[in-house]
Each structure stands twice: as structure tokens, then as C-alpha cells.
KEGU-540380 format. One record per atom (N, C-alpha, C, O, CB): x, y, z. Coordinates in steps of 0.02 Angstrom, whole numbers, plus 50000, padded with zeros to 5 digits. Glycine has a CB too. Layout:
<pts>
XYZ;...
</pts>
This chain:
<pts>
500424994150000;500005000050000;500445006250000;500815007450048;499525000050061;500415010049947;500835015849941;500545021749978;499945022749981;500935017549867;500995025650007;500795031750041;500885037549995;501425038549967;501205032650107;500365041549985;500395047449943;500095053349981;499745052450030;500035046249876;500235059349956;499925065349985;499365067549940;499485068849880;500455070949996;498775068149967;498195070049927;497945076949942;497445079149914;497645065149938;498295080549986;498085087350003;498715091650008;499245089250027;497675087650069;498645097949991;499205102449995;499215106050062;498725105750100;499185107549937;499765109350076;499815112950140;500305109550186;500405103450181;499125113550173;500595113450231;501115110750275;500855105150319;501235100750339;501395116150317;500205105150335;499925100250380;499555094650343;499175090950374;499445103550428;499665093950278;499295088950239;499415081850266;499985079850274;499505089250166;498875078050281;498965071250305;499135066550248;498875067250193;498335068850341;499575061650260;499705056550209;499085052150199;498655051750243;500305052250228;499045048950141;498465045050122;498665037750111;499175036350081;498125047850059;498245033250136;498345026050125;497735023450088;497165023950113;498445022250193;497845020550029;497295017649991;497135010550014;497585006450023;497475017649917;496495009150024;496285002550048;495794999150001;495454994450020;495975003150117;495755001649939;495274998849892;495384991349880;494894987749870;495325002549826;496014989149883;496154982049869;495864977349922;495744971549907;496904981049864;495764979949982;495494975550035;494784977350053;494504974550101;495944975950097;494474981950016;493804984350032;493314978550038;492974977850089;493554989249980;493264974349987;492764969049986;492914963850040;492454961550074;492734965749918;493554962050048;493724957050098;493574959450168;493344955650210;494444955150091;493714965750180;493594968550246;492844968950260;492624967350315;493914975450253;492454971050211;491734971450220;491424964550231;491004963750275;491404974850159;491634959750192;491364952950200;491544949950268;491134946650299;491604948450144;492164951150290;492364948550355;491964951850411;491764948550459;493124949650367;491854958350405;491464961950455;490744959450456;490444958750509;491484969450442;490464958150397;489774955550393;489714948750427;489204947350459;489544955050320;490224944650420;490204937950451;490214938350527;489934934050561;490794933650427;490534943450554;490544944150627;489844945350654;489664942850707;491014949950647;489454949350618;488744949850633;488564953750696;488044952450726;488464943250639;488974958550716;488814962650774;488544969350752;488604971250694;489444963650819;488234972950799;488014979750787;488424984450831;488764982150877;487244980550800;488374990950818;488794995750853;488714995250929;489204995850965;488635002750831;488104994250952;487984993951025;488354988151058;488454988251119;487244993451038;488544983151020;488894977351048;489644977851042;490004973151058;488664970951012;489894983651021;490614984451009;490954988951060;491514991151049;490724987250940;490624990351116;490864995351163;491474993251203;491924997251215;490314997151210;491514986951223;492044984951269;492704983751233;492694981251176;491834978751308;493264985451265;493914984351233;494034977051213;494344975751161;494474986551279;493794972351254;493904965251237;493564963451172;493854959951130;493654960751294;492954965751163;492594964451100;492944967851042;493024964950988;491864966651104;493164974051051;493494977750997;494134974150975;494274973550916;493664984851020;494524971851024;495144968351006;495004961650972;495374959550928;495574967351068;494474958250994;494294951950962;494074953150889;494244949250845;493724948551001;493714958550877;493504960250809;494124961850767;494174959550710;493014966250809;494584965850794;495194967450757;495574961150739;495814960350682;495644972150798;495634956550786;495994950250773;495644946150719;495974943350675;496054946150837;494994945850722;494624941850673;494674945050603;494744941450554;493884941150693;494624951550600;494694954950535;495394953950507;495474952950446;494544962450542;495894954150549;496584953350526;496714946250503;497074945150454;497074955250582;496414941450536;496484934450513;496164933550445;496434929950402;496164929750564;495594936750435;495244936050371;495574940150315;495574938050257;494514938250378;495864945850334;496194950250285;496894951850311;496994957050343;495774956950274;497384947450298;498054948450327;498364955150309;498784957650347;498504942950303;498174958150252;498444964650233;498264970150283;498584975450284;498194966550164;497764968950324;497554973850373;498114975350423;498184981050446;496934971550410;498514970350439;499064971350486;499574976350458;499824980650495;499404964750502;499724975750393;500194980350362;499884987350357;500244992350366;500394977850293;499234987650344;498894994150340;498934997750407;499105003650409;498164993150320;498774994450462;498784997750527;499494999550547;499605004650581;498464993250580;499984995450527;500674997250543;500875003650506;501155008250537;501154991450524;500735003850442;500905009850403;500545016050430;500835021350437;500735008850330;499905015150446;499505020750471;499785023150538;499815029150550;498775018750479;499985018550581;500275020450645;500915024350637;501045029150673;500405014350687;501335022350589;501955025950576;501805033050552;502125037850574;502375022250525;501325033750506;501155040350481;500835044650536;500945050650539;500675039750421;500435041550578;500115045150633;500635047750681;500575053350706;499615040650669;501145043750695;501685046050739;502035052150711;502185056850749;502195040350749;502155052250647;502535057650616;502105063750604;502305069350622;502845055350551;501525062850575;501115068450551;500545070250597;500265075750591;500845066750483;500345065750642;499775067150685;499105065850653;498585066650684;499805074150708;499105063750589;498485062450553;498635057850495;499185057850468;498155069050529;498135054150475;498185049850416;497495049250385;496985049250420;498475042750433;497475048850320;496845048250283;496815041650247;497265039950208;496765054150233;496285037850260;496165031550224;495685032950167;495235037050173;495885026150272;495775029450111;495295029650057;495065022550040;495445017850048;495595033249994;494445021950018;494205015449996;493995010750051;494015004650041;494715012149956;493795013350109;493565009050164;492815007550157;492445011550128;493705012350232;492595001850183;491865000450185;491545004050243;491395001050294;491744992750191;491445010550235;491235014750291;490515013350313;490315015450367;491295022050271;490125009750273;489455007850295;489465002750351;488975001950387;489045005150236;490024999350359;490084994050410;490374996850474;490964998650476;490524988350384;489974997250526;490214999450591;490734994650619;491214996750652;489635000150640;490634988250607;491104983250632;491794984250601;492304983850635;490854976150617;491824985550536;492464986550502;492814992750530;493414992750541;492364987250426;492434998150540;492735004350565;493005003550635;493575005350650;492235009950562;492595000750680;492805000050750;493384995050755;493844996150794;492214997750794;493354989650717;493904984850719;494554987950696;495074986850728;493744978950675;494544991850643;495144995150619;495405000150671;496005000450685;495014998750553;494955004250699;495165009450746;495425006550811;495805009850847;494595014050759;495225000450828;495464997350890;496224996250888;496524994950940;495114990750901;496524996750829;497254996150824;497615002350849;498215002250859;497454994750752;497245007850859;497555014250877;497335016850945;497685021050974;497395019350825;496785014550971;496535016851035;495905013151053;495725008251020;496405024451034;495555015451104;494935012251125;494345016551104;494205021651136;494935011151202;493985014651051;493375018351034;492885018251092;492785013051124;493045015350971;492585023951105;492135024551163;491545028851146;491595033551106;492505027251224;490975027351177;490385031551169;490405037551216;490075042551204;489745027451181;490795037051270;490815042451320;491045048951289;491605049351262;491275040451379;490625054051292;490805060551265;490725061151190;490935066251161;491495062051282;490435056151157;490355056451084;489615057451068;489255052551056;490625050051051;489405063751066;488715065151048;488315067851106;488455066351164;488385059051022;487825071951089;487375074751139;486695075751106;486655077551048;487645081451169;486155074551143;486145072551213;486315065251225;486515063351281;485475073951242;486245061051174;486375053851183;487085052351158;487255053751101;485855049551144;487495049351201;488165047351181;488135040651145;487725036351161;488635046851243;488565039851096;488555033651057;489245032251029;489655036751021;488035034150999;489365025951015;490025023950990;490155027050921;490715029150907;490065016250986;489645027250879;489705030350813;489175035750808;488575034350809;489625025050756;489405041950803;488965047750803;488915050350732;489415051450698;489225053250851;488305051550709;488205054050641;488265061550640;487915065150675;487515051850615;488725063950599;488825071150589;488495072850522;488775071450469;489585073050590;487925076050525;487545077950466;487135084050482;486935084950539;487095072050441;486995088350432;486605094350446;485915092650473;485555088350447;486525098450383;485735096050527;485065095450556;484845102450575;485045105150626;485075090650619;484435105450532;484255112450541;483845113650605;483765119350625;483865114850482;483595108250636;483215108950698;483675108750759;483455110450814;482695103550704;484295106750750;484765106050806;485145112650815;485435115250767;485265100250794;485145115150875;485495121350890;485875120650956;485775115850993;485015127350893;486305125450970;486645125651034;487355122951029;487545120150978;486255121651085;487755123851082;488455122051082;488585114651076;489115112551052;488785124651143;488105110451098;488215103251094;488025100551025;488085094551014;487805099751147;487805104850980;487615102650913;487975106550859;487705107450805;486865103350905;488585108850873;488955112650824;489065108550761;489045111250706;489625114750853;489185102050768;489315097950709;488695096950666;488745094750609;489585091150730;488105098450694;487475097450657;487295103450614;486815103150576;486915096150706;487675108850618;487515114750578;487815114350509;488115109350489;487765120850613;487725119850471;487995120350404;488565125450400;488915125850350;487445122150355;488645129350453;489155134550452;489855131550454;489955125850474;489055139350511;490335135550432;491035133450437;491225132550510;490955135950554;491495138650404;491675127950523;491935126750590;492665128950593;493065126750552;491855119350611;492825133150642;493515135350651;493945129550675;493685124750704;493545141350700;494605130050664;495045124650689;494975123650764;494975128550802;495785126250671;494905117450785;494795115950856;495005108750869;495115104850822;494055117050876;495065107150932;495125100150952;494465098050984;494105102251011;495735098951000;494315091650982;493705089151011;493785088151087;494335087051112;493495082650978;493215088451122;493175086951193;493595091551238;493845089251289;493395079851205;493675097951221;494105102251262;493805103751330;494175105551377;494255108651227;493135103051338;492825104551402;492795098451447;492505098751501;492125107251391;493095092951425;493135087051468;493815086951503;494315089251475;493035080551427;493815084351563;494445084351601;494975080051566;495565081651569;494335081651672;494755074851532;495215070951490;494945070851419;494495066951404;495315063651518;495195075251376;494965074851306;495155068251273;495645065051293;495265080751266;494765066251224;494925060251187;495595061151150;495725066451122;494365058551136;495995056051152;496655056551120;496605056051043;497015058951008;497115051151146;496115052451018;496065051450946;495345052750922;494865051850960;496285044450926;495295054750859;494655056150828;494665053550757;495165054250722;494495063850829;494115050350736;494065047950667;493415050550636;492895050550669;494095040250664;493455052650574;492875054950536;492845051050471;493295051750428;492905062650523;492325047050462;492245042850403;491685045750360;491145047050385;492095035450421;491825046650296;491345049850251;490885044750219;491105040150185;491715053850197;490235045650231;489725041450199;489455044950137;489385041950084;489145039850249;489315051450144;489065055550089;489405062350091;489415065550143;488285056350092;489685064450035;490005070950031;489515076350009;488935074949993;490585070649984;489755082550009;489355088149985;489445088549910;489985090349886;489575094850020;488925086949871;489005086749798;489165093449767;489415093849711;488385084049766;489015098849804;489155105549777;489865107949794;490055113549777;488645110449804;490245103649828;490945105449842;491065108949907;491615111249920;491205109649788;490545109649950;490635112550015;490845107450066;490995101650049;490005116050037;490865109450129;491045104850182;491745102050176;491855096150192;490565099250184;492215106050153;492905103750147;493215102950216;493095107150260;493325108650104;493595097750226;493925096550290;494565100650292;494915101550242;494085089050300;494725103150352;495345106850363;495715103750422;495405101850472;495215114350374;496365103350417;496775100950473;497395105350477;497665107550427;496975093350465;497625106450539;498245110250550;498575107450613;498245106350663;498095117850557;499225106450609;499595103650666;499775109050717;499955114650699;500225100150641;499715107250780;499915111950833;500645113750827;500825119450842;499775108850902;501065109150806;501775110650797;501875116450748;502285120850761;502155104450772;501495116350693;501575121550642;501315128250668;501615133450655;501205119450578;500745128050704;500465134350730;500935137350782;501085143350779;499765133150761;501175133250828;501625135850881;502275138450851;502525143650873;501765130450932;502555134950802;503175137150771;503085143850736;503525148150740;503425131950721;502515144750703;502375151050669;502295156750720;502535162350707;501745150450626;501965155450776;501905160550828;502585162350857;502745168250866;501435158150884;502995157250870;503655158550899;504095162650851;504495166750873;504005152050916;504015161450786;504415165050737;504245172550739;504675176750724;504285162250667;503635174150758;503425181150759;503635184850823;503825190650820;502675181650752;503605181350880;503725185050943;504225181750989;504285183651047;503085186150980;504585176750964;505105173651005;504855169451062;505215168251110;505535178951032;504235167151058;503975162551108;503555165651163;503355162251210;504535158951140;503415172151157;503025175551209;502325172651215;502095171051270;502985183151194;501975171851159;501275169551162;501235162151179;500795160251217;500935170851095;501685158051153;501645150951171;501805149951245;501545145251275;502125146851128;502225154251273;502355153751345;501725155251385;501575151851434;502915158651366;501345160251364;500715161851398;500215156151390;499855154451438;500415168251370;500185153151331;499695147851318;499865141451355;499435137051362;499655146451244;500475140851380;500675134851418;500485135451492;500545130551529;501425133751412;500255141251514;500075142151584;499405138751599;498935139051559;500045149651603;499365135451656;498765131751674;498265136551707;498145136251768;498925125751721;497985140851666;497545146051692;496925147151650;496505151351667;497935152451698;496855143451595;496295144651549;495695140351568;495745134351581;496515143051477;495115143651570;494495140251586;494115138651522;493985143051481;494055144551633;493955132151513;493585129851455;492875128451476;492745124551522;493925123451424;492395131751442;491695130851459;491285130151395;491425133351345;491435136751501;490765125951399;490285125951345;489875132351348;489815135351401;489825119751349;489615134451292;489165140151290;488455137551281;488375131951255;489365145151233;487925141051299;487945147751329;488205147651400;488305142351430;487245150851327;488315153651427;488635154251493;488195151651549;488445150551605;488815161351506;487555150651537;487115148451590;487175141051607;486875138751656;486405149851572;487565137151568;487635130151583;488005129251648;488545132051658;487995126451525;487715125251693;488035124051758;488485117951753;488265112351768;487495123151814;489085119051733;489575113651726;490195115351765;490385121151768;489745112351652;490515110351796;491155111851830;491665114051778;491735110751726;491405105651870;492025119351791;492495121851741;493095117251733;493305113951781;492725128851759;493365117051674;493995113651660;494525119051653;494475123351610;493945109251595;495025118751696;495565123651694;496195120051671;496415115251703;495675127051765;496475122251616;497025118651585;497405123451539;497145128651521;496775112551545;498025121651520;498375125651470;498105124351401;497815119051388;499135124151473;498195129051356;498035127951286;498575123651253;498425119151214;497965134651248;499195124951270;499765121351243;500175118251299;500225120951353;500195125851200;500455112551284;500975109751327;501495106451281;501345104851224;500675104651379;502075105551307;502625102851267;502895096551299;503025096451359;503185108051257;502995091351259;503255085151284;504015085751294;504315090451267;503095079351235;504325081251331;505045081551339;505415081051272;505985083351266;505275075851384;505085078051222;505395077551156;505305083851114;505535084251057;505105071651119;504955088851142;504865095151107;504255095451063;504185100051023;505455096451066;503805090651069;503205090551028;502645094351063;502555093651124;502985083251013;502265098351025;501725102251054;501085098151059;500915094351013;501605108551014;500745098851115;500075096051125;499585101751136;499775106951163;500065091051187;498965100851114;498505106451113;497815104451138;497595098751127;498455109251042;497485109051172;496775108751190;496495115451170;496675120551199;496665107051269;496035115651121;495835122151095;495145121851062;495015117851018;496345124651045;494705126251086;494095128051050;493955135251068;493835136851127;493485123351068;493975139651019;493975146751033;493365148951072;493415152751120;494015150650968;492765146451053;492165148651088;492145146251160;491875149651203;491545146251051;492425140351174;492455137751242;492915141951286;492785142951345;492685130451243;493455144451256;493905148851293;493605155751304;493665158651358;494575149551256;493265158451253;492935164951261;492395164551315;492315169251354;492625167151194;492035158851317;491535157951370;491865158051439;491585160851486;491145151351360;492455155151444;492825155251507;493045162251525;493005164251584;493425150751503;493265166151475;493455173051489;492865177051516;492935181151562;493735176351425;492275175951487;491695179851505;491435178051575;491225182451612;491135178951454;491465171651592;491205169751658;491715171151712;491535172551769;491025162351658;492365170651696;492895171751745;493365177051719;493935175551700;493285165051761;493145183351716;493535188551683;494205190151717;494645192951685;493135194851680;494285188351780;494915189851815;495405184051815;495955184651843;494765191951885;495225178651784;495655172651786;496275173451743;496795170451757;495265166451765;496215177351690;496785178251645;496855185751628;496405189751638;496695174051579;497445187351603;497595194351586;497395195751514;497225191251476;498335195851597;497435202051496;497315204051426;497825200751380;497665199251322;497335211651418;498425199751405;498945196451364;498755189151349;498885186751295;499625196851399;498465185751399;498245178951387;497695178651335;497695174251291;497995175751453;497225183351339;496685183451290;496955184851220;496735181851171;496155188751309;497425189451217;497725190951152;498095184951124;498105183851063;498195196951158;498415181051168;498765175051145;498285169951116;498435166651066;499165171951203;497695169151148;497185164551122;496945166951053;496885162951007;496585164051171;496815173451047;496585176050982;497125175150929;496965173550871;496405183550989;497745176150947;498295175350899;498355168050877;498485166650819;498955177750929;498255163450925;498285156350908;497725154550859;497835150950810;498245152050971;497115157150873;496545155750829;496675158350759;496525154950709;495905158850858;496945164350754;497095167250689;497615163250652;497555161950592;497315174450696;498155161350687;498685157650655;498455150650634;498665148050583;499285157150701;498025147550675;497775140850658;497365140850594;497295135650562;497365138050715;497095146650576;496695147150514;497105149550455;496825150650401;496115151850525;497755150350463;498185152750409;498195147650352;498375141850364;498905154150435;497995149550291;497985144750236;498665141750221;498705136150194;497725148150174;499215145250237;499875142450223;500045136650269;500465132450253;500395147850230;499715136350326;499845130850373;499325125350368;499445119750390;499845133550444;498755126850338;498175122450340;498125118150278;498245120450222;497535126450348;497955111750287;497775107350231;497015107350225;496655106550274;498055100050242;496775108450164;496055108550150;495915103550095;496235103650042;495825115750129;495425099150106;495285093950057;494575091350067;494265092450119;495785088150064;494325088050016;493655085250017;493695077850036;494055074050004;493305086049948;493335075850089;493265068750104;492745065850057;492175068250054;493075067650179;492935060650022;492475057249976;492185051150011;492475048650059;492835055149910;491615048649987;491335042550017;491855036950018;492185035549967;490715040249977;491935033750075;492435028650084;493075031150115;493515027150132;492595025550019;493145037750123;493735040650156;493625040850232;493065041450255;493875047850130;494165040150269;494145041150341;494765045050362;495335043150345;494095034350379;494665050350399;495205054350426;495315052450499;494845052850539;495065061950419;495915050350516;496085048550585;496585053650611;497105054750581;496395041250589;496415056850668;496805062250696;497035060650766;496675057450805;496415068750695;497635062750783;497845063250852;497565069750879;497805075150862;498635062950860;497045069250920;496675075050943;497075079450991;496855084851009;496035072850976;497645077051012;498085081051056;498615084851016;498985088851044;498415076651107;498655083550951;499185086550910;498925090450849;499275094650822;499655081250886;498315088850828;498055091650766;497375094650777;496935091650809;498025086150711;497275100750751;496625103950753;496275102550686;496595101750635;496685111650767;495605102450688;495235101150627;494635105950623;494435108850674;494985093850624;494365106750564;493785110850553;493485109150486;493615103850458;493975118350556;493065113650461;492775112450394;492525119150366;492405123950403;492185107350398;492465119250301;492135124950269;491385123950273;491145118550292;492375125750195;491005129050254;490275128750259;489995123350213;490255122250158;489965135550243;489475120050236;489125115150194;488645119050149;488285123550172;488735109950238;488645117250086;488285121150036;487535119750037;487315113950037;488565119549967;487155125150037;486425124650027;486095119350069;486155119350131;486285123249956;485745114850036;485375109450070;485735102850066;485435097550076;484675108750042;486385102950051;486765096750043;486735092450106;486755095050162;487495098250024;486685085950096;486615081250153;487275077650166;487305071550167;486065076050139;487815081450176;488465078550193;488395074550257;488115076850306;489005084150201;488655068450257;488575063950314;489245060550330;489535057250287;488025058750301;489455061450391;490055058150416;489885053850476;489385055050510;490605063250433;490295048950490;490265045250552;490855047350595;491435047350572;490275037450540;490725049250658;491255051450703;491355046350758;490885044150791;491085058350734;491985044450767;492195039950820;492725043450862;493185046550835;492455033150792;492675042850929;493165045650974;493505040051012;493195035051030;492835050751022;494155040851024;494535035551055;494965038051113;495215043651112;494985032251003;495035033751162;495485034951217;496125030951204;496115025851169;495165032851285;496665033351231;497305029951221;497855035051222;497755040751199;497315025951156;498425033351248;498985038051250;499175040051180;499165035951135;499585035051287;499355046451171;499585048851106;500165044551083;500635043351120;499785056251110;500135042251021;500625037350997;501335040051000;501805036451018;500455035250925;501415046450982;502085049150981;502375050251051;502975051351058;502085055650943;501955049851102;502195050651171;502495044251197;502725044051254;501635052951216;
</pts>
């Protein structure tokens, strides 16, 4: 399986084609005969992964290559997967972390959450259900332990060309900020003083206080970021941070949206984007008109691979 780059930009994720094993993987998943609700426990997930690998030996090489690319780039894009099969998706993802329903969806949490426009859904817990563009962010920033990995599998794309996926690495954003001011803003963003809150401000939730950025001993940047969640924290706790901290957050948001740092691409049916949610921010352009773009979202627990 050859690795190619299918998107431009400094943060472009490498791509792994899986068309050659599509039918074998789908048929093996069908033989297992489980539904998503039966795939929650790690033991079942690992058993499914083992059974799929026995039926499709090439899967072992695929997950090895994907893991290597994930370590280096923080993201990898699969093409040609049988995305209609929940068993195939969860089995594959079990090679990288523990897929979990906890924190995946609101009001009902689920192992596989459908991301599709729903004009009746509003509010901060339904941002993915809208049609508007989404700014670069990481998932689960208001949780005390954000999910380490995130996967988005495309079932139906936007036929009018909207809903483009965007990804940008925290390493690239932090390096660009440091180049401008010698590390002043990244130093502020590393302080454990930022309050992350869902909006609107009336939600009675215990606040999460954490840094936006942290750095591993190996020098790799880790990120927790959603601009509106931070702004909500500023508004509810105005004395918790200084004007310089707020300016650093705004500068990070602006830099994360820089087209020179960002990879922008269309997920086609059968594509799946796998992200290290602690290293890579993601977003999307606006969904066009009445297009019914549909993705499946899976969230995973597990230590960041590069750590």
C-alpha cells in the first residue's frame, strides 16, 4: 500500500489507499454479525480486530503503516474503506486506541455519532449538526480528559463542493507564533490558567482549567483548543487571565486558520480521517445549501502514539 499526499499545505495528512481490501474487509465484518451497540468493550473491539486481521492479513500492514504516519504527522487519511460497516470501522480503529461512546454526541452518547446537517439542532452541543464553517479546534476540550484520537468517516459528501475538511498541526501553529514574537505567546498559552466552558454561559458545569499548549520532553506540542469555549471562560471568569492571555488565544486562533499552514481537502465517500486530537486541530468549510453531507464520528481513548 503506497503512501501518497492527497492534500496540499504544510499540515497535509498522508493517504493510505485500501481499495484492494475493501471487499474482503466488508465481508469479514459482515460475518462477525455485530452491531455498534455490541462493540463498546475493549475486549470485543480487540477480538474484532483480530478476526478481521485473520480474514484480511493485509490489514496488519495497513495499521502498521498508518501508525507510523500518525506518529510523524499526527493524522492519516484512508481511502476506499467500507464505511457503511460499523464493525469494520471499529475493528480498524481498535488498532490505535479504544473507541468509546463516552463524550461522543449529545444528548445521547454513542460509539458512532452521525455528523450531518440538522436544521432543527441548535446550541453548543450541536455545532457539528450545523451548516456553518467550523474554526480549527480540538474535540472534547471541556472534558477533564479529552479524547486522544478522533476519526471521521465519510458516507456522503457535499456534491456542491462545500464541507471541505481542514487540518492544522499544533507544531506548525506554535512554530509560526514563535517566529513572530520569540515564544512570548506560546509561553502564555502553556500556563495552566485557561477556563474551558461550553456556551451559553448559563450552563452549570464544573469548569475545566488547563493550558492551551503543553510541550513534551521530546519538544512536541500538545494542544487543547476551541475558541468559543475559551471565550466563554473569559466571560464567566474575567479575572482569571490577563489581557495578554486573551490576546495570545486570539493570535493562536488566527494563526491556526492561516491557509499556508492548513491542509484543505474534500473527504469522499469511503474516506476516513484519523487524527491525534492532542496534536492536530480540525475544522471544515461551510456546507453548501441543502447538501446532506454525512460523516461518522468515532472518538478514542489511548495515550498519544508519539508520546
